[in-house]
C-alpha positions in Angstrom: -62.1 135.9 35.7 -62.5 137.4 39.0 -62.1 135.4 42.6 -65.9 135.0 42.9 -66.0 133.6 39.5 -63.6 131.0 40.5 -65.0 130.4 43.9 -68.3 129.6 41.9 -66.1 127.2 39.5 -64.8 125.1 42.3 -68.3 124.8 44.1 -69.7 123.9 41.2 -67.0 121.2 40.3 -67.4 120.4 43.9 -71.5 120.1 43.5 -70.8 117.7 40.4 -68.9 115.9 42.0 -70.9 114.5 44.7 -74.1 114.3 42.1 -72.0 111.3 40.6 -70.3 109.9 43.6 -73.7 109.8 45.1 -74.6 107.8 42.0 -72.0 105.0 41.6 -73.2 105.1 46.3 -77.0 104.7 45.0 -76.5 102.2 42.4 -73.7 99.8 45.1 -76.6 100.8 47.8 -79.8 100.0 45.4 -80.9 103.2 47.0 -83.1 103.5 43.6 -84.9 107.3 45.0 -82.1 108.4 45.5 -81.4 107.2 42.2 -83.8 108.9 40.5 -83.4 111.8 42.4 -80.0 112.5 40.6 -82.0 113.5 37.6 -83.7 115.9 35.7 -87.1 115.3 35.7 -86.4 114.3 32.0 -83.5 112.5 32.8 -81.8 109.6 31.3 -79.6 107.1 31.1 -78.4 104.4 28.6 -77.2 100.6 30.1 -77.4 98.9 26.7 -73.2 98.7 26.0 -73.7 96.9 29.2 -76.4 94.8 28.1 -78.9 96.9 29.5 -81.7 99.0 29.1 -81.8 102.9 27.9 -84.8 105.0 28.8 -86.4 107.8 31.9 -84.4 107.2 35.0 -86.9 106.4 36.3 -88.1 103.7 34.5 -84.2 102.3 34.4 -84.2 102.7 37.9 -86.9 99.8 38.2 -85.0 97.7 35.7 -81.9 98.6 38.0 -83.5 97.6 41.5 -85.0 93.7 39.9 -81.6 93.4 37.9 -79.1 94.1 41.4 -81.4 91.9 43.0 -78.6 88.7 41.7 -76.0 91.3 43.2 -76.2 91.9 47.0 -72.6 93.2 46.9 -71.7 95.9 44.1 -69.1 98.3 44.8 -68.6 100.2 41.6 -65.9 102.9 41.3 -65.5 106.1 39.2 -63.1 107.3 38.3 -61.0 109.4 36.6 -62.7 112.0 36.3 -62.4 114.8 33.3 -64.9 117.6 33.9 -66.1 120.2 31.3 -67.8 123.1 32.8 -70.1 125.2 30.0 -67.7 128.2 29.9 -69.4 130.9 28.9 -66.6 133.3 27.5 -65.1 133.2 30.7 -67.8 132.6 33.0 -69.4 129.6 34.2 -72.5 128.1 32.0 -75.6 126.0 33.6 -74.5 122.8 31.6 -71.6 120.2 32.3 -70.5 117.2 30.4 -68.3 114.6 32.9 -65.9 111.2 31.6 -65.0 108.6 33.8 -64.2 105.6 34.1 -65.6 102.5 36.2 -65.0 99.4 37.8 -67.6 97.6 39.2 -66.7 94.4 41.1 -70.6 92.1 41.9 -70.8 89.6 44.4 -73.9 86.8 43.1 -76.3 86.5 46.1 -75.7 82.4 47.2 -79.6 81.8 46.1 -78.2 83.1 42.7 -76.7 80.1 41.8 -73.4 79.9 43.2 -74.0 77.6 46.3 -70.7 75.3 44.9 -68.7 77.9 44.6 -65.7 78.0 45.9 -64.6 81.1 45.9 -64.4 83.3 49.6 -66.9 84.8 50.4 -65.8 88.5 49.3 -64.7 87.5 45.7 -66.5 89.0 43.1 -68.3 86.8 40.6 -68.1 89.3 38.1 -66.0 92.8 37.4 -66.7 95.3 34.4 -64.7 98.5 33.4 -65.3 100.8 31.3 -66.6 104.7 30.5 -69.4 106.8 31.9 -70.3 110.1 30.2 -72.5 112.4 32.3 -74.6 115.4 30.9 -75.2 117.2 33.8 -77.1 120.6 34.2 -77.8 123.5 36.7 -80.9 122.9 38.1 -82.7 125.5 41.2 -82.0 122.4 43.4 -78.8 122.0 42.0 -76.7 120.2 39.5 -78.9 117.2 38.1 -78.1 114.3 35.5 -79.2 114.9 32.4 -78.3 111.5 30.7 -75.8 109.5 30.9 -73.9 106.8 28.9 -72.2 103.5 30.0 -69.3 102.5 27.4 -68.5 99.4 28.5 -64.8 98.2 28.0 -64.6 94.7 29.3 -66.3 92.2 32.2 -64.7 89.2 33.5 -67.1 86.1 35.1 -66.0 83.6 37.4 -68.0 80.7 39.2 -71.2 80.0 37.9 -71.3 83.1 35.7 -68.1 82.0 34.0 -69.9 78.1 33.2 -72.7 80.0 32.9 
């Protein structure tokens, strides 16, 4: 491998990491146009193991925009990222897979039924964790998500959610 190929691989890794971080920020901040922009035009998302839907990123973004109204406080962390770049005989290709663990604490809004909840305002009502599987491709606009699948492994609920 030449130094130029090594630099290209490092730049790809940094760019892909920015896409994964952008994904978490878009969901946490409710920036659904930003969320959709991270996907290819035919990109898909699968949230079924977390009680959600599967489909085109635009439809999933619409579903998320409504579902996340219940949780105005979100801070989702994506960690332990394992990135595999397509290898074309020692040269990087245009595809990549990322497996990454997540933990997602969320807090219900006051109008979502937690008025009698005595937990501090910063305590989450819902925390889940699991692993994402991202499939990414290089496009003319940079790296984009072709597909993401959520594999929820656990969840914990408190307050109004645990009682219901």
